[in-house]
C-alpha positions in Angstrom: 91.1 132.0 55.2 92.0 134.4 52.3 91.9 133.1 48.5 94.6 133.5 46.5 92.6 136.0 44.8 92.3 137.5 47.9 96.5 137.6 48.4 97.6 138.6 45.6 95.1 141.9 45.6 96.9 142.3 48.6 100.1 141.5 48.2 99.9 143.3 44.6 98.5 146.9 46.5 101.5 149.5 46.7 101.1 150.2 50.8 101.6 146.6 50.7 104.4 145.9 49.2 106.1 149.8 51.7 104.3 147.9 54.4 106.6 144.5 53.9 110.1 147.0 54.0 109.5 148.7 56.9 108.6 145.1 58.3 112.3 144.0 56.3 113.8 146.1 59.0 113.5 144.8 61.9 114.0 141.3 60.5 117.2 141.9 58.5 118.7 143.6 62.2 117.8 140.7 64.1 119.7 137.9 61.3 122.7 140.2 61.0 123.0 139.4 65.5 123.7 136.3 64.0 126.7 137.3 61.7 127.0 133.2 60.1 126.8 132.0 56.7 123.3 131.1 57.2 121.9 134.5 58.8 123.7 136.8 56.0 122.9 134.6 53.2 118.8 135.2 54.5 119.5 139.2 55.5 120.4 138.9 51.8 117.8 137.5 50.8 115.7 138.9 52.2 117.1 143.0 51.1 116.4 142.5 47.9 112.8 141.0 48.5 112.1 144.8 50.4 114.4 146.5 47.4 112.5 145.2 44.6 109.1 146.7 46.6 110.4 149.3 46.6 110.6 150.1 42.5 106.9 147.7 42.7 104.8 150.0 44.7 105.1 153.3 42.5 104.8 151.1 39.5 101.7 149.2 40.6 100.5 153.1 42.6 101.1 154.9 38.8 99.3 152.2 36.8 96.3 151.3 39.1 96.4 154.8 39.7 96.1 153.8 43.8 98.2 156.8 44.3 97.5 158.1 48.3 99.4 160.5 50.4 100.3 157.4 52.7 102.1 156.3 50.1 104.0 158.9 49.4 105.2 159.8 52.8 106.0 156.5 54.2 107.2 155.3 50.4 110.6 157.3 50.9 110.2 156.7 54.9 110.8 152.9 54.5 113.1 153.4 52.4 115.7 155.1 54.8 114.5 152.7 57.2 115.3 150.0 55.6 118.7 151.0 54.2 119.8 153.1 57.6 119.4 149.6 59.7 121.5 147.5 57.2 123.9 150.0 57.2 124.5 150.2 60.4 124.6 146.8 60.8 127.4 146.4 58.4 128.9 149.4 60.3 127.9 147.4 63.5 130.0 143.7 62.2 133.1 146.2 61.1 132.3 145.1 57.2 132.2 149.4 57.0 133.2 152.1 57.7 131.1 153.7 59.9 132.2 157.7 58.9 130.8 155.8 55.3 127.3 154.7 57.2 127.4 158.3 58.5 127.5 160.6 55.3 125.0 158.4 54.1 122.6 159.0 56.7 123.1 162.4 57.6 123.2 162.6 53.9 119.3 161.0 53.8 118.0 163.3 57.0 119.7 166.2 55.4 117.4 165.8 52.4 114.6 164.6 54.2 113.9 168.0 56.2 114.8 169.7 52.9 112.4 167.7 51.0 109.7 168.9 54.3 110.2 172.1 53.9 110.0 172.0 50.1 106.7 170.6 50.5 105.7 173.4 52.9 105.3 175.1 50.4 103.5 173.4 47.7 106.8 173.1 45.6 108.1 169.5 44.5 109.7 167.3 46.1 109.5 164.0 43.3 113.1 162.7 43.1 116.1 163.8 41.3 117.6 161.2 38.5 120.7 161.3 40.2 119.1 160.3 43.9 117.0 157.2 41.9 121.2 156.6 40.7 122.1 156.7 45.0 119.4 154.4 45.1 120.4 152.1 43.2 123.6 152.2 43.9 123.1 152.5 47.4 120.9 148.8 47.1 123.5 147.3 44.9 126.2 148.1 47.3 124.0 146.5 50.8 123.1 143.5 48.8 127.2 142.1 48.0 128.1 143.2 51.3 125.1 141.5 53.5 125.7 138.2 51.9 130.0 139.4 53.4 130.7 136.1 52.5 132.8 134.4 49.7 130.1 132.2 47.6 131.4 130.3 44.3 135.1 131.8 44.7 132.9 134.8 44.7 133.9 137.7 46.9 131.0 139.2 48.0 133.0 141.8 50.2 134.7 143.4 48.1 132.3 144.0 45.5 129.8 145.4 48.1 132.8 147.2 48.8 133.3 148.3 45.4 129.5 149.1 44.8 130.1 151.8 47.9 132.3 153.5 47.3 130.2 154.8 44.3 127.4 155.2 45.9 129.3 158.0 48.5 130.2 159.5 45.5 126.5 159.5 43.9 125.3 159.9 48.2 127.3 163.3 48.6 126.7 164.2 44.9 122.9 164.3 45.1 122.3 165.4 48.3 124.7 169.1 47.1 122.4 168.8 44.0 119.3 168.8 45.8 120.7 171.8 48.3 121.6 173.6 44.8 118.5 173.4 43.2 116.5 174.4 46.1 118.9 177.7 47.8 116.1 179.8 46.5 113.4 178.7 48.6 115.7 180.1 51.7 116.9 183.4 50.3 114.0 184.5 50.8 
């Protein structure tokens, strides 16, 4: 068995947090196959915990000097897997427009491809401030959209929809920004 200290060490390791986000995605998908109040509430809580690990893994990696190639490669993949699978399930339930999900996921795939090309050329591929805002608004949209139902007279779906529209604007804007900033790589 693990001791309390060993468990704490494992849970605070950046790569463990990244792997938690990857593992959370299929759990959320399964919960949303049963879109009732209990399952959607659980999905929203799991997504929220996973979203917090997105901040924590980078924080721990920098603070403890545990940055790794695995973390650099898997962190953005884990983020996209978690958000994309949640958005796809929300669209399958009819809780968000599928065309918005297509734009968001399409941008993620296009920018990931661009970032891979840039990395191969030895250039900086870190996320822009605009990209971080985009991620924040996507998370802020997904959580209440997963809650979906009204709790304590709060219409979580309506709140999530407002954040979704802001996330859509930031998603397109940040995607265009990436391609504009790195267009000179394609002009050779």
